[in-house]
Residue frames as a rotation matrix with the C-alpha (Angstrom) as fourth column:
UNK 1
0.809 -0.574 0.125 -98.09
0.587 0.778 -0.225 50.52
0.032 0.256 0.966 -72.06
UNK 2
0.246 -0.727 0.641 -95.89
0.308 -0.568 -0.763 53.53
0.919 0.385 0.084 -72.78
UNK 3
0.548 0.067 0.834 -96.32
-0.661 -0.576 0.481 54.63
0.512 -0.815 -0.271 -69.15
UNK 4
0.952 -0.171 0.253 -95.09
-0.034 0.764 0.644 51.28
-0.303 -0.622 0.722 -67.84
UNK 5
0.548 -0.776 0.311 -92.11
0.765 0.316 -0.561 51.42
0.337 0.546 0.767 -70.09
UNK 6
0.188 -0.410 0.892 -91.23
-0.143 -0.910 -0.388 54.94
0.972 -0.054 -0.230 -68.91
UNK 7
0.763 0.107 0.638 -91.58
-0.641 -0.009 0.768 53.81
0.088 -0.994 0.062 -65.19
UNK 8
0.868 -0.469 0.164 -89.32
0.431 0.875 0.220 50.79
-0.247 -0.120 0.962 -65.83
UNK 9
0.353 -0.766 0.536 -86.73
0.581 -0.270 -0.768 53.00
0.734 0.583 0.350 -67.62
UNK 10
0.386 -0.107 0.916 -86.81
-0.525 -0.842 0.123 55.50
0.758 -0.529 -0.382 -64.74
UNK 11
0.903 0.010 0.430 -86.39
-0.382 0.480 0.790 52.74
-0.198 -0.877 0.438 -62.08
UNK 12
0.752 -0.634 0.178 -83.58
0.657 0.702 -0.275 51.09
0.050 0.324 0.945 -64.06
UNK 13
0.190 -0.681 0.707 -81.63
0.305 -0.644 -0.702 54.34
0.933 0.349 0.086 -64.42
UNK 14
0.563 0.036 0.826 -82.11
-0.716 -0.479 0.508 55.22
0.414 -0.877 -0.243 -60.72
UNK 15
0.937 -0.218 0.272 -80.75
0.008 0.793 0.609 51.79
-0.349 -0.569 0.745 -59.69
UNK 16
0.533 -0.768 0.355 -77.82
0.765 0.259 -0.590 52.05
0.361 0.586 0.725 -62.15
UNK 17
0.287 -0.404 0.869 -76.93
-0.159 -0.914 -0.372 55.57
0.945 -0.031 -0.326 -60.92
UNK 18
0.755 0.065 0.652 -77.11
-0.650 -0.053 0.758 54.52
0.084 -0.996 0.003 -57.26
UNK 19
0.868 -0.461 0.186 -74.94
0.420 0.880 0.223 51.44
-0.266 -0.116 0.957 -57.90
UNK 20
0.359 -0.771 0.526 -72.35
0.613 -0.231 -0.756 53.52
0.704 0.594 0.390 -59.79
UNK 21
0.404 -0.193 0.894 -72.23
-0.508 -0.860 0.043 56.18
0.761 -0.472 -0.445 -57.03
UNK 22
0.899 -0.035 0.436 -71.79
-0.371 0.469 0.801 53.44
-0.233 -0.882 0.409 -54.34
UNK 23
0.739 -0.630 0.238 -69.02
0.673 0.700 -0.237 51.82
-0.017 0.335 0.942 -56.38
UNK 24
0.308 -0.606 0.733 -67.28
0.263 -0.687 -0.678 55.09
0.914 0.402 -0.052 -57.00
UNK 25
0.604 -0.013 0.797 -67.45
-0.703 -0.481 0.524 55.87
0.377 -0.877 -0.299 -53.21
UNK 26
0.897 -0.271 0.349 -66.02
0.000 0.790 0.613 52.47
-0.442 -0.550 0.709 -52.27
UNK 27
0.578 -0.715 0.393 -63.28
0.726 0.231 -0.648 52.81
0.372 0.660 0.653 -54.93
UNK 28
0.336 -0.449 0.828 -62.22
-0.233 -0.892 -0.389 56.07
0.913 -0.062 -0.404 -53.46
UNK 29
0.736 -0.059 0.674 -62.01
-0.671 0.069 0.738 54.51
-0.090 -0.996 0.011 -49.99
UNK 30
0.841 -0.474 0.262 -59.88
0.461 0.880 0.114 51.59
-0.285 0.025 0.958 -51.34
UNK 31
0.402 -0.734 0.548 -57.51
0.484 -0.337 -0.807 53.99
0.777 0.590 0.220 -53.12
UNK 32
0.454 -0.211 0.865 -57.22
-0.620 -0.773 0.137 56.12
0.640 -0.598 -0.482 -49.97
UNK 33
0.900 -0.090 0.427 -56.53
-0.288 0.612 0.737 52.97
-0.328 -0.786 0.524 -47.87
UNK 34
0.719 -0.643 0.263 -53.83
0.678 0.565 -0.470 51.92
0.154 0.517 0.842 -50.29
UNK 35
0.223 -0.585 0.779 -52.21
0.068 -0.788 -0.611 55.38
0.972 0.190 -0.136 -50.15
UNK 36
0.621 0.015 0.784 -52.42
-0.743 -0.307 0.594 55.34
0.249 -0.952 -0.179 -46.30
UNK 37
0.901 -0.355 0.248 -50.81
0.225 0.873 0.432 51.88
-0.370 -0.333 0.867 -46.11
UNK 38
0.438 -0.799 0.412 -47.98
0.725 0.043 -0.687 52.97
0.531 0.600 0.598 -48.53
UNK 39
0.359 -0.325 0.875 -47.41
-0.367 -0.911 -0.188 56.12
0.858 -0.254 -0.447 -46.44
UNK 40
0.854 0.075 0.516 -47.06
-0.518 0.226 0.825 53.95
-0.055 -0.971 0.232 -43.33
UNK 41
0.773 -0.631 0.069 -44.12
0.634 0.763 -0.128 51.97
0.028 0.143 0.989 -44.82
UNK 42
0.630 -0.706 -0.323 -40.76
-0.482 -0.682 0.551 53.34
-0.609 -0.191 -0.769 -43.95
UNK 43
0.976 -0.216 -0.011 -38.89
0.104 0.513 -0.852 52.44
0.190 0.831 0.523 -47.16
UNK 44
0.361 -0.890 0.279 -35.55
-0.662 -0.456 -0.595 53.50
0.657 0.030 -0.754 -45.51
UNK 45
0.257 -0.201 0.945 -35.54
-0.874 0.370 0.317 50.70
-0.413 -0.907 -0.081 -42.96
UNK 46
-0.781 -0.533 -0.325 -33.80
-0.616 0.744 0.259 47.43
0.104 0.403 -0.909 -43.56
UNK 47
-0.788 0.514 0.337 -36.33
0.363 0.832 -0.419 44.80
-0.496 -0.208 -0.843 -44.49
UNK 48
-0.092 0.786 -0.611 -38.59
-0.280 -0.609 -0.742 47.28
-0.956 0.103 0.276 -46.18
UNK 49
0.337 0.234 0.912 -40.05
0.712 0.570 -0.409 46.41
-0.616 0.787 0.025 -49.60
UNK 50
-0.808 -0.589 0.017 -38.55
0.424 -0.560 0.712 48.09
-0.410 0.582 0.702 -52.64
UNK 51
0.046 0.885 -0.462 -41.09
-0.047 -0.460 -0.886 50.70
-0.998 0.063 0.021 -53.80
UNK 52
0.728 0.327 0.602 -42.25
0.562 0.219 -0.798 50.90
-0.393 0.919 -0.024 -57.38
UNK 53
-0.329 -0.836 -0.439 -39.56
0.174 -0.511 0.842 52.10
-0.928 0.200 0.314 -59.77
UNK 54
0.637 0.358 0.683 -40.14
0.744 -0.052 -0.667 53.95
-0.203 0.932 -0.299 -63.01
UNK 55
-0.082 -0.732 -0.676 -37.36
0.223 -0.675 0.704 55.89
-0.971 -0.093 0.219 -64.66
UNK 56
0.948 0.307 0.083 -37.14
0.172 -0.275 -0.946 57.91
-0.268 0.911 -0.314 -67.78
UNK 57
0.175 -0.929 0.327 -34.03
0.871 0.301 0.389 57.61
-0.459 0.216 0.861 -69.83
UNK 58
-0.489 -0.479 -0.729 -32.14
0.075 -0.856 0.512 60.36
-0.869 0.196 0.454 -71.62
UNK 59
-0.990 0.105 0.092 -33.89
0.103 0.105 0.989 59.22
0.095 0.989 -0.115 -74.76
UNK 60
-0.509 0.828 0.236 -37.29
-0.860 -0.477 -0.184 59.69
-0.040 -0.297 0.954 -72.95
UNK 61
-0.029 0.551 -0.834 -38.15
-0.250 0.804 0.539 56.01
0.968 0.224 0.114 -72.88
UNK 62
0.335 0.310 0.890 -39.46
-0.923 -0.082 0.376 54.50
0.189 -0.947 0.258 -69.64
UNK 63
-0.555 -0.419 -0.719 -38.02
-0.114 0.894 -0.433 51.62
0.824 -0.158 -0.544 -67.63
UNK 64
0.259 0.768 0.586 -40.55
-0.810 -0.158 0.565 50.15
0.526 -0.621 0.581 -65.22
UNK 65
0.155 -0.131 0.979 -40.61
-0.863 0.465 0.199 47.53
-0.481 -0.876 -0.041 -62.43
UNK 66
0.886 0.263 0.382 -41.16
-0.081 0.898 -0.432 44.66
-0.457 0.352 0.817 -64.88
UNK 67
0.770 -0.629 -0.107 -37.97
-0.186 -0.060 -0.981 45.61
0.611 0.775 -0.163 -66.69
UNK 68
-0.051 -0.804 0.592 -36.02
-0.852 -0.274 -0.446 45.44
0.520 -0.527 -0.672 -63.47
UNK 69
0.570 0.323 0.756 -37.44
-0.728 0.624 0.282 42.29
-0.381 -0.711 0.591 -61.86
UNK 70
0.159 -0.524 -0.837 -35.15
-0.515 0.679 -0.523 39.27
0.843 0.514 -0.162 -61.83
UNK 71
0.905 0.218 -0.365 -33.99
0.132 0.670 0.730 36.55
0.404 -0.709 0.578 -59.49
UNK 72
-0.087 -0.951 -0.297 -31.03
0.886 0.062 -0.459 38.33
0.455 -0.303 0.837 -57.87
UNK 73
-0.102 -0.011 -0.995 -30.15
0.751 -0.656 -0.070 41.46
-0.652 -0.755 0.075 -55.92
UNK 74
0.407 0.199 0.891 -30.97
0.739 -0.645 -0.193 44.92
0.537 0.737 -0.410 -57.23
UNK 75
-0.410 -0.536 -0.738 -28.84
0.789 -0.614 0.007 47.96
-0.457 -0.579 0.675 -56.46
UNK 76
0.578 0.594 0.559 -30.56
0.743 -0.667 -0.060 51.33
0.337 0.450 -0.827 -56.81
UNK 77
-0.454 -0.771 -0.447 -28.13
0.866 -0.499 -0.019 54.30
-0.209 -0.396 0.894 -56.74
UNK 78
0.792 0.605 -0.082 -29.54
0.594 -0.795 -0.124 57.71
-0.141 0.050 -0.989 -56.12
UNK 79
-0.246 -0.969 0.001 -27.20
0.871 -0.221 0.440 60.16
-0.426 0.109 0.898 -57.80
UNK 80
0.652 0.314 -0.690 -26.71
-0.045 -0.893 -0.449 63.55
-0.756 0.323 -0.568 -59.33
UNK 81
0.810 -0.282 0.515 -25.21
0.586 0.430 -0.687 63.49
-0.028 0.858 0.514 -62.83
UNK 82
0.565 -0.624 0.540 -22.83
-0.115 -0.708 -0.697 66.33
0.817 0.332 -0.472 -62.00
UNK 83
0.807 -0.230 0.544 -21.63
-0.551 0.037 0.834 64.87
-0.212 -0.973 -0.097 -58.71
UNK 84
0.014 -0.938 -0.346 -17.98
-0.913 0.129 -0.387 63.92
0.407 0.322 -0.855 -58.80
UNK 85
-0.582 -0.212 0.785 -18.46
-0.658 0.690 -0.301 61.14
-0.478 -0.692 -0.541 -56.25
UNK 86
0.421 0.853 0.308 -21.39
-0.353 0.466 -0.811 59.75
-0.836 0.233 0.498 -58.25
UNK 87
0.712 -0.231 -0.663 -19.32
-0.671 0.058 -0.740 59.67
0.209 0.971 -0.114 -61.40
UNK 88
-0.384 -0.909 0.164 -16.46
-0.900 0.328 -0.289 57.92
0.209 -0.259 -0.943 -59.52
UNK 89
-0.331 0.347 0.878 -18.84
-0.485 0.736 -0.473 55.32
-0.810 -0.582 -0.075 -58.09
UNK 90
0.760 0.637 -0.127 -20.36
-0.411 0.321 -0.853 54.64
-0.503 0.701 0.506 -61.49
UNK 91
0.406 -0.701 -0.586 -16.99
-0.791 0.052 -0.610 54.18
0.458 0.711 -0.533 -63.02
UNK 92
-0.574 -0.552 0.605 -15.93
-0.795 0.553 -0.251 51.87
-0.196 -0.625 -0.756 -60.19
UNK 93
0.140 0.729 0.670 -19.04
-0.341 0.671 -0.658 49.73
-0.930 -0.136 0.343 -60.79
UNK 94
0.866 0.150 -0.476 -18.36
-0.495 0.132 -0.859 49.68
-0.066 0.980 0.189 -64.60
UNK 95
-0.072 -0.971 -0.228 -14.72
-0.925 0.150 -0.348 48.59
0.373 0.186 -0.909 -64.02
UNK 96
-0.847 -0.213 0.488 -15.94
-0.452 0.773 -0.446 45.70
-0.281 -0.598 -0.750 -61.94
UNK 97
-0.056 0.926 -0.373 -18.96
-0.998 -0.054 0.017 44.80
-0.004 0.373 0.928 -64.07
UNK 98
-0.290 -0.116 -0.950 -17.87
-0.400 0.916 0.010 41.12
0.870 0.383 -0.312 -64.34
UNK 99
-0.997 -0.071 -0.020 -18.60
-0.008 0.381 -0.924 40.73
0.074 -0.922 -0.381 -60.64
UNK 100
-0.486 0.874 -0.024 -22.29
-0.619 -0.364 -0.695 41.72
-0.616 -0.323 0.718 -61.13
UNK 101
-0.999 0.045 -0.027 -23.37
0.012 0.703 0.711 38.45
0.051 0.710 -0.703 -62.93
UNK 102
-0.347 0.919 -0.186 -26.95
0.799 0.394 0.454 38.25
0.491 0.010 -0.871 -61.46
UNK 103
-0.279 0.194 -0.941 -27.27
0.714 -0.613 -0.338 41.78
-0.642 -0.766 0.032 -60.09
UNK 104
0.310 0.388 0.868 -29.29
0.822 -0.568 -0.039 44.66
0.477 0.726 -0.495 -61.62
UNK 105
-0.462 -0.416 -0.783 -28.00
0.742 -0.666 -0.084 48.22
-0.486 -0.619 0.616 -61.08
UNK 106
0.342 0.696 0.631 -30.35
0.850 -0.515 0.107 51.12
0.400 0.500 -0.768 -61.55
UNK 107
-0.754 -0.580 -0.307 -29.15
0.647 -0.737 -0.196 54.71
-0.113 -0.346 0.931 -61.34
UNK 108
0.266 0.926 0.270 -31.83
0.913 -0.331 0.238 57.32
0.310 0.183 -0.933 -60.47
UNK 109
-0.902 -0.431 0.031 -31.53
0.417 -0.887 -0.198 61.12
0.113 -0.166 0.980 -60.57
UNK 110
-0.325 0.781 -0.533 -34.18
0.311 -0.443 -0.841 63.66
-0.893 -0.439 -0.099 -59.75
UNK 111
0.379 0.543 0.749 -36.46
0.839 0.139 -0.525 64.58
-0.389 0.828 -0.403 -62.60
UNK 112
0.933 -0.024 -0.359 -34.90
-0.122 -0.959 -0.254 68.11
-0.339 0.281 -0.898 -62.99
UNK 113
0.060 -0.998 0.032 -31.54
-0.422 0.003 0.907 66.43
-0.905 -0.068 -0.421 -63.83
UNK 114
0.600 0.240 0.763 -32.60
0.438 0.699 -0.565 64.91
-0.669 0.673 0.315 -67.17
UNK 115
0.961 -0.276 -0.019 -30.66
-0.188 -0.599 -0.778 67.59
0.204 0.751 -0.628 -69.13
UNK 116
0.261 -0.935 0.241 -27.45
-0.954 -0.212 0.211 66.65
-0.147 -0.285 -0.947 -67.25
UNK 117
0.709 -0.007 0.705 -27.57
-0.032 0.999 0.042 62.94
-0.704 -0.053 0.708 -68.24
UNK 118
0.902 -0.416 0.114 -25.46
0.170 0.100 -0.980 63.77
0.397 0.904 0.161 -71.37
UNK 119
0.320 -0.810 0.491 -22.73
-0.834 -0.486 -0.260 65.18
0.449 -0.327 -0.831 -69.19
UNK 120
0.290 -0.100 0.952 -22.88
-0.723 0.628 0.286 62.03
-0.627 -0.772 0.110 -67.04
UNK 121
0.928 0.120 0.352 -22.75
0.139 0.766 -0.628 59.91
-0.345 0.632 0.694 -70.15
UNK 122
0.722 -0.690 0.053 -19.73
-0.269 -0.350 -0.897 61.74
0.638 0.634 -0.438 -71.48
UNK 123
0.017 -0.759 0.651 -17.84
-0.968 -0.175 -0.178 60.99
0.249 -0.628 -0.738 -68.18
UNK 124
-0.104 0.023 0.994 -19.01
-0.654 0.752 -0.086 57.46
-0.750 -0.659 -0.063 -67.50
UNK 125
-0.607 -0.014 -0.795 -19.89
-0.751 0.336 0.568 56.04
0.259 0.942 -0.215 -70.95
UNK 126
-0.503 0.465 0.728 -22.75
-0.500 0.530 -0.685 54.20
-0.705 -0.709 -0.034 -69.23
UNK 127
0.485 0.795 -0.364 -24.56
-0.801 0.238 -0.549 53.26
-0.350 0.558 0.752 -72.47
UNK 128
-0.052 -0.645 -0.762 -21.70
-0.785 0.498 -0.368 50.90
0.617 0.579 -0.532 -73.19
UNK 129
-0.862 -0.206 0.464 -22.58
-0.495 0.544 -0.677 48.96
-0.113 -0.813 -0.571 -70.09
UNK 130
-0.382 0.756 -0.531 -25.07
-0.031 0.564 0.825 46.07
0.924 0.332 -0.192 -70.21
UNK 131
-0.546 0.087 -0.833 -25.39
0.777 0.423 -0.466 46.29
0.312 -0.902 -0.299 -66.47
UNK 132
-0.854 0.063 -0.517 -26.46
0.273 -0.790 -0.548 49.94
-0.443 -0.609 0.658 -65.84
UNK 133
0.022 0.880 0.474 -30.00
0.909 -0.214 0.356 51.36
0.415 0.423 -0.805 -66.25
UNK 134
-0.759 -0.409 -0.507 -29.74
0.574 -0.788 -0.223 55.14
-0.308 -0.460 0.833 -65.97
UNK 135
-0.307 0.658 0.687 -32.47
0.563 -0.456 0.689 57.76
0.767 0.599 -0.230 -65.89
UNK 136
-0.807 0.140 0.574 -34.56
-0.459 -0.761 -0.459 60.15
0.372 -0.634 0.678 -63.83
UNK 137
-0.884 0.456 -0.102 -37.07
0.384 0.583 -0.716 59.12
-0.267 -0.672 -0.691 -61.21
UNK 138
-0.682 0.714 0.155 -40.70
-0.485 -0.601 0.635 59.46
0.547 0.358 0.756 -62.27
UNK 139
0.031 0.731 -0.682 -42.26
0.275 0.649 0.709 57.33
0.961 -0.210 -0.181 -59.53
UNK 140
0.568 0.149 0.809 -41.27
-0.575 -0.631 0.520 59.18
0.588 -0.761 -0.273 -56.39
UNK 141
0.649 -0.397 -0.648 -38.71
0.481 0.875 -0.054 56.48
0.589 -0.277 0.759 -55.48
UNK 142
-0.418 -0.874 0.246 -36.11
0.400 -0.421 -0.814 59.04
0.815 -0.242 0.526 -54.38
UNK 143
-0.159 0.427 0.890 -38.60
-0.693 -0.690 0.207 60.85
0.703 -0.584 0.406 -52.06
UNK 144
0.794 0.607 -0.040 -39.38
-0.428 0.604 0.672 57.57
0.432 -0.516 0.739 -50.40
UNK 145
0.827 -0.468 -0.313 -35.88
0.527 0.839 0.138 56.15
0.198 -0.279 0.940 -49.96
UNK 146
0.074 -0.877 0.475 -33.32
0.248 -0.445 -0.861 58.95
0.966 0.182 0.184 -49.80
UNK 147
0.338 -0.019 -0.941 -31.92
0.925 0.194 0.328 59.28
0.176 -0.981 0.083 -46.31
UNK 148
0.891 0.035 0.453 -30.70
0.075 -0.995 -0.070 62.81
0.448 0.097 -0.889 -46.97
UNK 149
0.535 -0.834 -0.135 -27.10
0.376 0.092 0.922 61.95
-0.757 -0.544 0.362 -46.31
UNK 150
-0.206 -0.656 -0.727 -24.53
-0.545 -0.540 0.641 62.26
-0.813 0.528 -0.246 -49.06
UNK 151
0.885 0.427 -0.186 -24.53
-0.374 0.414 -0.830 61.19
-0.278 0.804 0.526 -52.68
UNK 152
-0.308 0.741 -0.596 -24.35
-0.536 0.382 0.752 58.75
0.786 0.552 0.280 -54.14
UNK 153
-0.186 0.371 0.910 -26.72
-0.832 0.433 -0.347 56.68
-0.523 -0.821 0.228 -51.98
UNK 154
-0.560 0.000 -0.829 -26.77
-0.569 0.727 0.384 53.02
0.603 0.687 -0.407 -52.94
UNK 155
0.091 0.678 0.730 -29.73
-0.915 0.346 -0.208 50.96
-0.393 -0.649 0.652 -51.75
UNK 156
-0.806 -0.389 -0.447 -29.20
-0.522 0.823 0.223 47.21
0.281 0.413 -0.866 -51.92
UNK 157
0.218 0.929 0.300 -32.29
-0.942 0.281 -0.184 45.01
-0.255 -0.243 0.936 -52.25
UNK 158
-0.579 -0.365 0.729 -32.22
-0.322 0.924 0.207 41.17
-0.749 -0.114 -0.652 -52.08
UNK 159
-0.986 0.164 -0.028 -33.80
0.051 0.459 0.887 38.87
0.158 0.873 -0.461 -54.61
UNK 160
-0.269 0.939 -0.217 -37.08
0.962 0.273 -0.010 39.26
0.050 -0.211 -0.976 -52.76
UNK 161
-0.189 0.084 0.978 -36.83
0.403 -0.902 0.155 43.06
0.895 0.424 0.137 -53.23
UNK 162
0.849 0.300 -0.434 -36.31
0.503 -0.207 0.840 43.79
0.162 -0.931 -0.326 -49.53
UNK 163
0.620 -0.628 0.471 -33.90
-0.446 -0.776 -0.447 46.49
0.646 0.067 -0.761 -48.43
UNK 164
0.585 -0.529 -0.615 -30.70
0.692 0.720 0.040 44.86
0.422 -0.449 0.788 -47.07
UNK 165
0.009 -0.720 -0.694 -28.42
0.832 -0.380 0.405 47.80
-0.555 -0.581 0.596 -46.74
UNK 166
0.937 0.187 0.295 -27.88
0.319 -0.805 -0.501 51.44
0.144 0.563 -0.814 -47.69
UNK 167
0.006 -0.988 -0.151 -24.42
0.943 -0.045 0.330 52.88
-0.333 -0.144 0.932 -48.52
UNK 168
0.969 0.085 -0.231 -23.26
-0.007 -0.928 -0.371 56.40
-0.246 0.362 -0.899 -49.04
UNK 169
0.422 -0.830 -0.364 -20.16
-0.896 -0.321 -0.307 56.42
0.138 0.456 -0.879 -51.23
UNK 170
0.852 -0.058 0.520 -19.55
-0.149 0.926 0.348 52.65
-0.501 -0.374 0.780 -51.30
UNK 171
-0.253 -0.898 -0.359 -16.32
-0.901 0.084 0.425 50.96
-0.352 0.432 -0.831 -52.29
UNK 172
0.053 0.220 -0.974 -16.18
-0.715 0.689 0.116 47.76
0.697 0.691 0.194 -54.35
UNK 173
-0.805 -0.420 -0.420 -15.00
-0.007 0.714 -0.700 45.84
0.594 -0.560 -0.577 -51.28
UNK 174
-0.796 0.556 0.241 -18.02
-0.374 -0.138 -0.917 46.97
-0.476 -0.820 0.318 -49.29
UNK 175
0.100 0.886 -0.453 -20.36
-0.976 -0.002 -0.218 45.84
-0.194 0.463 0.865 -52.09
UNK 176
-0.577 -0.386 -0.720 -18.80
-0.636 0.766 0.098 42.41
0.513 0.514 -0.687 -52.82
UNK 177
-0.929 0.243 0.277 -20.85
-0.036 0.688 -0.725 40.62
-0.367 -0.684 -0.631 -50.02
UNK 178
-0.118 0.984 -0.133 -24.04
-0.158 -0.151 -0.976 41.70
-0.980 -0.094 0.173 -51.77
UNK 179
-0.165 -0.089 -0.982 -23.12
-0.962 -0.207 0.180 41.04
-0.219 0.974 -0.051 -55.40
UNK 180
0.279 0.209 0.937 -24.37
0.030 0.974 -0.225 37.97
-0.960 0.091 0.266 -57.23
């Protein structure tokens, strides 16, 4: 009787281990396929989907995709907190905040710029804005979308989160057709 129980236990553990290894192997293939598909998307082309966004604020809190989703356009500005043009563009958006009724505006800097967000805050007073979400990129968004032109780069996504247009150093008049 003890021998039969031992044989059953050995067979059960062998089947369990084999199943787990097969599942792990398939999971690795699925993950690799997802990475390969994502790498094939050119996020810089018009019509491309907006990649996942995760930013870390000056206070070290996270803003994720779910916090940004809404039924209107999304503007994502890639910026450097010490860039004069970036500061001017942010102040221009703040002065015209009333135009952005159903538009989200996200400002993303590279992770190494988190210490410079205080300087940016001092010059733009962005926390006083209900419109702006400001932080550093922690999802690789900048790497996927920056065209390596000049800063600021403003990516405009429609309500379906598809890239409509990219601007470098936009004016309020150039943005008006995309604002809701």
